[in-house]
N, C-alpha and C positions, 0 to 999 in steps of 0.2 A: 389919551385914553383910547383904547380900541373901540371901533364902532359896535362890536358885539358885546362889550362890557355893559353890565347894568348894575345900578345901585339896588341893593336888596331893600324891599319895602320895610317900613317900621310897623310894629304891631303893639297894641296895648297889652299890659300885663296886669295880673291880679293874683291875690293870694287865695289859696284854698285852706281848708282845715289842715292842721298838722297831720302828716301821713305816718309818722313814726317818732321814735325817741332821739334821733340823731340830728344834732345841729349842723348846718352846712359848714361851719368852721371846725368841726370835730375832726381830729386826725383819721378817724374811721373812714370818712368820705374820701380823702386822698389815698388812703391805703387800699381800700377794698372796692369802692365804686369806680375808681380809676382803673383798677385791674379788670373790672367787669365791662366797662363801657369805653374806656380810653380817655386820655387826658383832655382832648379838645371837647368831647361831649360833656365831661364833668365841668370843664371851665365854662361852657355855655350854660349849663344848669345853674351854676353858682351866679353867673351874670344875671340870669332870669330871676333868681330868688332876690338878689339885691334890687333889681329894677322893680319887681312887684312890691317889695317892702316900701319903696319910695313912690310907687304909683307911676313910674316912668314907662315910656315906650322904648322898645328895643328893635334893632334890625332883626329881621327874620333869621333865626338860628340856622346855620348850615346843617347841623346835626339834629334838626327837629324830628325827623322820622324815628331815630333811635330813642329820643326822649319820650315820644308818644308811645312807642311800643312797650317801653318799660312802665308806663303809667306815671312817670315822674312829672310829666307835663300833660295837661289836658287843654282842649280848646273849649272855652265856655263863652258863649255870646260874642264870638269874634275876638276874644282875648286869649292870650296864652296864660293859663292858670297853673300855678306851681305852689306846692306846700312849703311853708317856712321851716318845717322839720321833716327830715327824710326817714324812710324806712330802712331797715337792714337790707343788704343785697339779697334778693330772692334766690331760692334754691336753683331755679331754672337758669340763672346767670352764673352761679358759682362753679359750674362745670369748667369755666375758663380758667379758674384758679389752678396754678400748679399745686402739687400735693403739700408742699411746705406752707403755702399761703392758705390753703383750705384748712390745714391744721391750726394755723394762727387764727383764722376766722372763728373756728370752733371755740378756741380758748377765749378769744375776745368776747364772744357771745355767751360765755359761761357754760359751754357744753350744750346749749340749746341748739337744735337743728343738726 
């Protein structure tokens, strides 16, 4: 191991109240949240949800700043808190969607937004 390499610390996790109607295993998450945040950020989010459901600690996520900015993860009493149910992708992140995906999202949401 390189002398500058460090092991990321572990942090406790906990669950918040559900933030929306979308279960983390729903295809919506992989289709639209991945387009908004990227695959590694969504993978870390799903890992946090699983850990919080079990009450486990996790290594400090590399993409934590992105998760904090979106409000999908919060710091509560020194723990990373995450909701067991996710909200739809907010409008301020949907600008990243190509036109076809934006249209698909509108259909998926039933024309709302």
